[in-house]
C-alpha positions as CSV (number, residue, x, y, z in Angstrom):
1,M,99.5,125.5,-193.4
2,K,102.4,123.8,-191.7
3,K,103.2,125.2,-188.3
4,R,106.5,126.7,-187.5
5,V,109.2,124.2,-186.4
6,F,111.5,125.2,-183.6
7,F,115.1,123.9,-183.2
8,F,117.2,124.2,-180.1
9,L,120.7,125.0,-181.0
10,M,122.3,124.5,-177.6
11,G,121.8,120.8,-177.8
12,P,123.1,119.0,-174.7
13,V,123.4,122.1,-172.5
14,L,119.7,123.1,-172.9
15,A,118.6,119.4,-172.7
16,L,120.4,119.2,-169.4
17,G,118.7,122.2,-168.1
18,L,115.2,121.1,-169.2
19,N,115.8,117.6,-167.8
20,Q,116.7,119.2,-164.4
21,L,113.4,121.1,-164.5
22,H,111.5,118.0,-165.4
23,A,113.2,116.2,-162.5
24,Q,112.0,118.9,-160.1
25,D,108.4,118.3,-161.3
26,Q,108.7,114.5,-160.8
27,T,108.0,113.3,-157.3
28,E,108.9,109.9,-156.1
29,D,105.2,109.1,-156.3
30,H,105.5,109.2,-160.1
31,I,108.6,107.0,-160.6
32,H,108.0,103.3,-160.5
33,G,109.9,100.5,-162.3
34,P,112.9,100.9,-164.7
35,I,114.0,104.1,-166.2
36,M,113.5,103.6,-169.9
37,I,114.6,105.3,-173.2
38,I,113.0,104.3,-176.4
39,D,114.7,104.5,-179.9
40,T,112.1,104.1,-182.7
41,D,111.7,104.4,-186.5
42,M,107.9,104.6,-186.1
43,G,106.5,101.5,-187.9
44,L,103.0,100.5,-187.1
45,D,104.1,98.1,-184.3
46,D,106.4,100.9,-183.0
47,A,103.4,103.2,-182.7
48,V,101.4,100.6,-180.8
49,T,104.3,99.9,-178.5
50,L,104.7,103.6,-177.8
51,A,101.0,103.7,-176.9
52,L,101.8,101.1,-174.2
53,A,104.8,102.9,-173.0
54,L,103.4,106.4,-172.9
55,Q,100.6,105.4,-170.5
56,S,102.5,102.7,-168.5
57,P,102.6,103.1,-164.7
58,D,105.3,100.4,-164.7
59,I,108.2,102.5,-166.1
60,H,109.7,106.0,-165.9
61,L,110.0,106.9,-169.6
62,E,112.9,109.3,-169.7
63,A,113.3,110.0,-173.4
64,I,112.3,109.0,-177.0
65,I,114.8,109.2,-179.9
66,C,113.7,109.4,-183.5
67,S,115.3,107.0,-185.9
68,T,115.4,106.4,-189.6
69,G,114.1,103.1,-190.9
70,V,110.4,102.4,-191.6
71,C,109.8,106.1,-191.6
72,S,112.3,108.8,-192.5
73,A,114.0,110.8,-189.6
74,E,111.8,113.8,-190.4
75,Q,108.6,111.8,-190.5
76,S,109.5,109.9,-187.3
77,S,110.0,113.2,-185.5
78,D,106.7,114.5,-186.8
79,F,104.7,111.4,-185.6
80,L,106.4,111.3,-182.3
81,N,105.7,115.0,-181.6
82,R,102.0,114.3,-182.4
83,M,102.0,111.2,-180.2
84,I,103.5,113.1,-177.2
85,V,100.8,115.8,-177.6
86,E,98.0,113.1,-178.0
87,F,99.2,111.3,-174.8
88,N,99.9,114.6,-172.9
89,R,103.5,113.6,-172.2
90,S,105.4,116.9,-172.6
91,D,107.5,115.7,-169.6
92,I,109.3,113.3,-171.8
93,M,112.5,114.5,-173.7
94,L,112.3,114.0,-177.4
95,Y,115.4,113.9,-179.7
96,N,115.7,114.1,-183.4
97,A,117.6,111.3,-185.2
98,S,121.4,111.4,-185.5
99,K,123.0,112.4,-188.8
100,R,124.2,108.9,-189.3
101,Q,122.5,107.4,-192.3
102,A,122.3,103.7,-193.1
103,D,123.5,102.6,-196.5
104,A,120.1,101.2,-197.4
105,P,117.2,102.4,-199.6
106,P,113.8,103.4,-198.0
107,P,111.7,100.3,-197.4
108,P,108.8,99.8,-199.9
109,F,106.2,99.9,-197.1
110,R,107.3,103.4,-195.9
111,D,104.4,105.3,-197.6
112,F,101.9,102.8,-196.2
113,A,103.1,103.3,-192.7
114,N,103.2,107.1,-193.1
115,N,99.6,107.2,-194.4
116,A,98.3,104.9,-191.6
117,L,99.9,106.9,-188.8
118,A,99.0,110.3,-190.3
119,A,95.3,109.2,-190.3
120,A,95.3,108.0,-186.7
121,L,97.2,110.9,-185.1
122,P,96.1,114.5,-184.5
123,D,97.1,117.3,-186.8
124,A,100.8,118.3,-187.0
125,V,102.1,120.2,-184.0
126,P,105.1,122.5,-183.4
127,N,108.3,120.5,-183.2
128,M,109.4,119.9,-179.6
129,A,112.4,117.7,-180.4
130,H,116.0,118.5,-179.5
131,L,119.0,118.0,-181.6
132,F,120.5,114.6,-181.2
133,S,123.5,114.2,-178.9
134,A,125.1,111.4,-176.9
135,Y,123.4,113.0,-173.8
136,A,120.1,111.5,-175.1
137,Y,121.1,108.2,-173.5
138,K,121.6,109.7,-170.0
139,A,119.0,109.7,-167.2
140,H,118.3,113.0,-165.4
141,N,119.3,111.3,-162.0
142,N,122.3,109.5,-163.5
143,S,120.6,106.1,-162.9
144,P,121.3,103.3,-165.4
145,V,118.7,103.1,-168.1
146,T,117.0,100.3,-170.0
147,L,117.2,101.1,-173.7
148,L,114.4,99.8,-175.8
149,V,115.4,99.8,-179.5
150,L,112.5,99.4,-181.9
151,G,114.3,100.3,-185.1
152,P,117.9,100.2,-186.5
153,L,120.8,100.9,-184.1
154,S,122.1,103.9,-186.1
155,N,121.6,106.4,-183.3
156,L,123.3,104.5,-180.6
157,A,126.3,103.7,-183.0
158,A,126.6,107.5,-183.6
159,A,126.5,108.2,-179.9
160,L,129.2,105.6,-179.1
161,A,131.4,107.1,-181.9
162,A,131.0,110.6,-180.4
163,D,131.4,109.5,-176.8
164,P,132.3,105.9,-176.0
165,A,131.5,106.5,-172.3
166,V,127.8,106.5,-173.3
167,K,127.8,102.7,-172.7
168,T,128.2,103.3,-168.9
169,N,124.7,104.9,-168.9
170,I,123.0,101.9,-170.3
171,Q,122.2,98.9,-168.2
172,K,120.9,96.8,-171.0
173,I,119.4,97.0,-174.5
174,I,116.1,95.2,-175.3
175,L,115.5,94.5,-179.0
176,P,112.7,92.7,-180.8
177,G,113.6,89.7,-183.0
178,P,116.6,87.4,-183.2
179,P,120.2,88.4,-182.9
180,D,120.8,87.6,-186.6
181,P,120.9,90.5,-189.2
182,E,119.8,88.0,-191.9
183,Q,116.6,87.4,-190.0
184,N,116.0,90.7,-188.3
185,W,115.1,93.7,-190.5
186,N,116.1,96.3,-187.9
187,L,119.6,94.9,-187.6
188,Q,120.0,94.4,-191.4
189,Y,119.0,98.0,-192.2
190,D,122.2,99.3,-190.6
191,Q,124.3,96.2,-190.0
192,Q,127.4,98.2,-189.4
193,A,125.7,100.0,-186.5
194,Y,124.8,96.7,-185.0
195,E,128.4,95.6,-185.1
196,I,129.5,98.8,-183.4
197,V,127.0,98.3,-180.6
198,R,127.8,94.6,-180.3
199,Q,131.5,95.4,-179.9
200,S,130.7,97.9,-177.2
201,Q,129.7,95.0,-175.0
202,I,126.5,96.7,-173.7
203,P,124.3,93.7,-172.7
204,M,121.7,93.1,-175.4
205,I,118.6,91.0,-174.9
206,F,116.7,89.8,-177.9
207,I,113.0,89.0,-177.8
208,S,111.9,86.1,-180.0
209,N,108.6,86.1,-181.9
210,E,109.1,82.6,-183.3
211,T,106.7,80.9,-180.9
212,N,103.7,81.8,-178.8
213,A,103.6,85.4,-180.2
214,A,100.6,85.2,-182.6
215,K,98.0,87.9,-182.5
216,P,94.5,86.8,-181.6
217,D,92.5,85.5,-184.6
218,A,89.5,87.5,-183.5
219,W,91.3,90.7,-184.3
220,R,91.2,90.0,-188.0
221,S,87.5,90.7,-188.4
222,G,84.4,91.7,-186.3
223,P,84.5,93.9,-183.2
224,L,87.9,94.7,-181.9
225,V,87.6,93.7,-178.2
226,I,90.5,94.9,-176.1
227,G,89.2,96.5,-172.9
228,P,86.8,99.1,-171.6
229,N,88.1,101.7,-174.0
230,T,88.8,104.2,-171.2
231,S,92.6,104.6,-171.9
232,L,94.2,106.8,-174.5
233,G,96.2,103.9,-175.7
234,E,93.3,101.7,-176.5
235,N,91.5,104.6,-178.2
236,F,94.6,105.2,-180.4
237,F,94.8,101.4,-181.2
238,R,91.2,101.3,-182.3
239,L,91.6,104.5,-184.4
240,L,94.7,103.1,-186.1
241,L,93.0,99.9,-187.2
242,I,89.8,101.5,-188.5
243,P,90.9,101.4,-192.2
244,P,90.5,97.8,-193.4
245,P,93.9,97.7,-195.2
246,V,95.7,98.8,-192.0
247,R,93.8,96.3,-189.9
248,Q,94.6,93.6,-192.4
249,H,98.3,94.6,-192.5
250,Y,98.7,94.7,-188.7
251,T,96.8,91.5,-188.0
252,T,97.7,89.3,-191.0
253,K,100.9,90.5,-192.6
254,L,102.3,91.3,-189.1
255,D,100.6,88.2,-187.7
256,T,102.8,88.1,-184.6
257,F,103.6,90.6,-181.9
258,F,107.1,92.0,-182.5
259,D,108.0,95.4,-181.1
260,E,105.2,95.0,-178.6
261,L,106.9,91.9,-177.2
262,A,110.0,93.8,-176.4
263,F,108.1,96.2,-174.2
264,L,106.1,93.4,-172.7
265,A,109.3,91.6,-171.8
266,A,110.6,94.7,-170.1
267,V,107.6,95.1,-167.8
268,R,106.3,91.5,-167.6
269,P,109.4,89.2,-167.7
270,D,107.4,86.5,-166.0
271,L,105.7,85.9,-169.3
272,F,109.0,84.9,-171.0
273,Q,111.6,82.2,-170.7
274,E,115.3,83.1,-171.0
275,D,117.8,81.3,-173.2
276,R,121.0,82.7,-171.6
277,Q,123.3,81.0,-174.1
278,K,121.7,82.8,-177.0
279,K,120.8,86.0,-175.1
280,L,117.2,85.4,-176.2
281,M,113.9,85.5,-174.4
282,H,110.9,83.4,-175.7
283,P,107.2,84.0,-174.8
284,I,105.9,81.1,-172.7
285,D,102.2,81.1,-173.4
286,Q,100.4,82.6,-176.4
287,A,97.1,83.3,-174.5
288,E,99.0,85.0,-171.6
289,I,101.0,87.2,-174.0
290,A,97.8,88.4,-175.7
291,A,96.1,89.0,-172.3
292,G,99.2,90.9,-171.1
293,F,99.2,93.1,-174.2
294,C,95.4,93.8,-173.8
295,Q,95.9,94.6,-170.1
296,L,98.7,97.1,-170.8
297,L,96.8,98.7,-173.6
298,S,93.6,99.1,-171.7
299,A,95.1,100.3,-168.4
300,G,96.3,103.8,-168.0
301,R,98.8,105.4,-165.6
302,Q,96.1,105.8,-162.8
303,H,97.0,102.6,-160.9
304,K,98.0,103.5,-157.3
305,A,100.8,101.7,-155.6
306,R,99.2,100.5,-152.4
307,V,100.6,101.7,-149.1
308,V,99.3,99.3,-146.4
309,F,97.5,96.7,-148.6
310,T,98.9,94.1,-150.9
311,E,98.0,93.9,-154.6
312,Q,96.1,90.7,-153.9
313,P,92.3,90.7,-154.1
314,F,90.5,91.3,-150.8
315,P,88.9,88.3,-149.2
316,E,85.1,88.1,-149.7
317,D,84.3,87.9,-146.0
318,I,85.5,91.5,-145.3
319,F,82.6,92.9,-147.4
320,N,79.0,93.1,-146.2
321,P,76.6,90.7,-148.0
322,E,75.0,93.2,-150.4
323,L,78.4,94.3,-151.7
324,R,79.7,90.8,-151.8
325,K,76.9,89.9,-154.2
326,I,77.8,92.5,-156.8
327,R,81.6,92.8,-156.3
328,Q,82.6,90.9,-159.4
329,R,80.0,92.7,-161.5
330,I,81.3,96.1,-160.4
331,I,84.9,95.1,-161.2
332,D,83.9,93.7,-164.6
333,K,82.0,96.8,-165.6
334,N,84.2,99.5,-164.1
335,G,87.7,98.0,-163.7
336,P,89.9,97.3,-160.6
337,D,91.3,100.8,-160.2
338,E,87.8,102.3,-159.8
339,W,86.8,99.4,-157.5
340,F,89.7,100.1,-155.1
341,A,89.2,103.9,-155.1
342,Q,85.5,103.5,-154.4
343,L,86.3,101.2,-151.4
344,I,88.7,103.7,-149.9
345,M,86.4,106.6,-150.6
346,N,83.3,105.0,-149.1
347,E,85.0,104.2,-145.8
348,F,86.5,107.8,-145.8
349,H,83.1,109.4,-146.6
350,D,81.4,107.2,-144.0
351,H,78.4,106.4,-146.1
352,L,77.4,105.2,-149.6
353,G,76.2,108.4,-151.3
354,A,75.5,109.2,-154.9
355,Y,77.7,112.2,-155.4
356,S,80.8,110.9,-153.6
357,I,80.7,107.8,-155.8
358,I,80.2,110.0,-158.9
359,G,83.2,112.0,-157.8
360,V,85.4,108.9,-157.9
361,K,84.3,108.2,-161.5
362,M,84.9,111.9,-162.4
363,G,88.4,112.0,-160.9
364,L,89.4,108.7,-162.6
365,R,88.0,109.8,-165.9
366,A,89.9,113.1,-165.8
367,A,93.1,111.3,-165.0
368,E,92.5,109.0,-168.0
369,L,91.9,111.9,-170.4
370,L,95.0,113.7,-169.2
371,N,97.1,110.5,-169.0
372,A,98.0,111.5,-165.4
373,P,99.5,109.4,-162.7
374,P,98.2,109.6,-159.1
375,H,99.1,112.7,-157.1
376,S,99.8,114.8,-160.2
377,L,96.6,116.6,-161.1
378,K,95.7,120.1,-160.0
379,V,92.0,120.1,-159.2
380,A,89.7,123.1,-158.9
381,S,86.1,122.3,-157.8
382,H,83.4,124.6,-159.0
383,V,80.8,122.9,-156.8
384,K,79.1,125.1,-154.2
385,P,80.2,124.0,-150.7
386,G,77.6,122.1,-148.8
387,P,76.1,118.6,-149.2
388,P,74.8,116.7,-151.0
389,L,76.5,118.2,-154.1
390,S,79.8,118.9,-152.5
391,C,80.2,115.2,-151.5
392,L,81.5,115.0,-155.1
393,N,84.7,116.5,-153.8
394,D,85.5,113.6,-151.5
395,G,85.3,111.2,-154.4
396,V,87.5,113.4,-156.7
397,I,90.2,113.7,-154.0
398,V,90.4,110.0,-153.3
399,A,90.4,109.0,-157.0
400,T,93.2,111.4,-158.0
401,G,95.2,111.6,-154.8
402,S,95.1,115.4,-155.3
403,T,94.7,116.2,-151.6
404,P,94.7,119.7,-150.0
405,G,97.8,118.5,-148.1
406,R,99.7,118.2,-151.3
407,N,98.4,121.6,-152.4
408,L,96.8,120.1,-155.4
409,Y,93.1,120.7,-154.6
410,F,91.4,124.0,-154.1
411,Q,88.0,125.7,-154.4
412,G,87.5,127.4,-157.8
413,S,84.8,129.7,-159.0
414,I,81.4,128.4,-158.1
415,D,79.0,127.2,-160.8
416,E,75.7,127.3,-158.9
417,G,73.9,124.0,-159.0
418,L,76.3,122.2,-161.2
419,A,78.6,119.2,-160.5
420,R,81.6,120.6,-162.3
421,V,85.4,120.2,-161.6
422,S,88.5,121.3,-163.6
423,F,91.6,119.1,-163.7
424,S,95.1,120.2,-165.0
425,Y,98.2,118.2,-165.9
426,N,101.2,119.0,-168.1
427,G,99.8,122.4,-169.1
428,K,96.5,120.9,-170.3
429,T,93.1,121.3,-168.6
430,V,89.9,119.4,-168.8
431,T,86.6,120.4,-167.2
432,L,84.1,117.6,-166.4
433,T,80.4,118.4,-165.7
434,L,77.9,115.8,-164.7
435,K,75.3,115.6,-167.4
436,S,72.0,117.1,-166.5
437,E,70.0,113.9,-167.0
438,Y,72.2,112.0,-164.5
439,Q,72.1,114.9,-162.0
440,Q,68.3,115.1,-162.3
441,Q,68.0,111.4,-161.5
442,V,70.0,111.9,-158.3
443,R,68.0,115.0,-157.4
444,Q,64.6,113.2,-158.0
445,H,65.7,110.2,-156.0
446,I,66.6,112.4,-153.0
447,E,63.4,114.4,-153.3
448,N,61.3,111.2,-153.4
449,L,63.0,110.0,-150.2
450,L,62.5,113.3,-148.4
451,K,58.8,113.1,-149.2
452,E,58.6,110.0,-146.9
453,Y,61.4,110.4,-144.5
454,T,63.6,112.9,-142.7
455,L,67.4,112.9,-142.4
456,D,67.0,111.4,-139.0
457,D,65.2,108.3,-140.4
458,P,67.4,105.2,-141.1
459,E,65.1,104.5,-144.1
460,Y,66.3,107.7,-145.8
461,W,69.9,106.6,-145.6
462,D,69.0,103.1,-146.7
463,G,67.5,104.6,-149.8
464,V,70.6,106.8,-150.4
465,R,72.8,103.6,-150.0
466,R,70.7,101.7,-152.6
467,K,71.1,104.5,-155.1
468,G,74.8,104.7,-154.4
469,L,75.3,101.0,-155.0
470,D,73.3,101.2,-158.3
471,I,75.5,104.2,-159.5
472,W,78.7,102.4,-158.4
473,E,77.8,99.4,-160.5
474,N,75.8,100.6,-163.4
475,W,76.8,104.3,-164.2
476,H,79.9,104.0,-166.3
477,R,82.4,106.9,-166.2
478,L,82.5,107.0,-170.0
479,D,78.9,108.1,-170.2
480,L,78.4,110.5,-167.2
481,F,80.3,113.7,-168.1
482,A,80.3,116.6,-170.5
483,I,84.0,117.3,-171.2
484,T,85.6,120.6,-172.2
485,E,89.3,120.6,-173.1
486,S,91.7,123.5,-172.8
487,P,95.1,122.6,-174.3
488,G,97.9,124.9,-173.3
489,T,96.3,126.1,-170.1
490,D,97.0,125.2,-166.5
491,L,95.3,125.8,-163.2
492,R,97.2,127.9,-160.7
């Protein structure tokens, strides 16, 4: 049964109020990089590009606008609602398409795209989209926006017709493909809209896929190797390409990156060379483009902007010899974000212990599941106070940035003997519990040490340290936790 669809009749007025509420929820910790609005007709490459954008720590995604093109306006809205729920991004404003209709028939591949996306996304959800208005192109803090247009320009043309001052809100428009309607399907689908936008003199930057944009040959068959599969974006990408016809279409018929290049150019301009005369940007190196795509798809919003350190790798000689030997193995297995969080946590905790290290893995995994940036999760620990089990809390706090000082961490109801913590973001809660087989291994290791040593013996702490190093390197956060999801609920 289709769920009830809600439409907001107050349009710009209500959108303004909701955006102001969202702005109050957004701290400066959350906003990095350009403020972006995306206009999309939800082709396959649009959906993959949105997976990059919805979990990117490099932009502040202000709004998404549905468009008619590959998908109908109604189907675009349905898919975007489902993607926003899947990526837990209810903080993003979503607008339905304008009433402007291009004088073009539906493309022959519309049904194929509809079926592929319907299979990869969760079931239909209530419609959260607002009626289209020129206000859709305005940032909540009145800052200029970068507009990423992944479909026809119909919506922007409608906005400019309704309010020509819209162009003052837009710093630049980034579009995939060449600036020639004869060679660019998106421009051709509503060529009159393209002329209206072009005459507005809003700066337009086109991203060429003619050279150095080919997708990796290895994607066409065999295992689809992207990253550690910890991000929602990578999980969606793999799910989308499970049906062989969809994988063949995405990797062979669409054999070059297209919409994906436009987002990549917005956040990684160093990978492109600008042709100012033609207002065109070209990828510089094919291998670096593919690597950049994989990095964006496999990384979530959890990267912390460093406060006193640079983003450069730490020199080897600052680590003790035993950690120096396994540093690269740890990073390769668990990723750079966990590596950095564990470094900070272990110095803060003042010894390498099992549960504090597990706590970092738990906090990072929860942030990945909720697509939450640092300093945004509400955390309720159900661990009984007192070591060793409560050492878990130190790791959770460091990994998430949800400190008591930010009023984001508190003691919840106690689940005796269990390593269990609840995390909440955007009205959704997940509870992670360390699986019993892993907890038993830690308990048995500690019991064995205590049979030979006391807490005053350095040999005891050496044994604890060895176990901590083993857990840090070899216990992957994907495997450790039983997960319970509670959509629509929030911690206090």
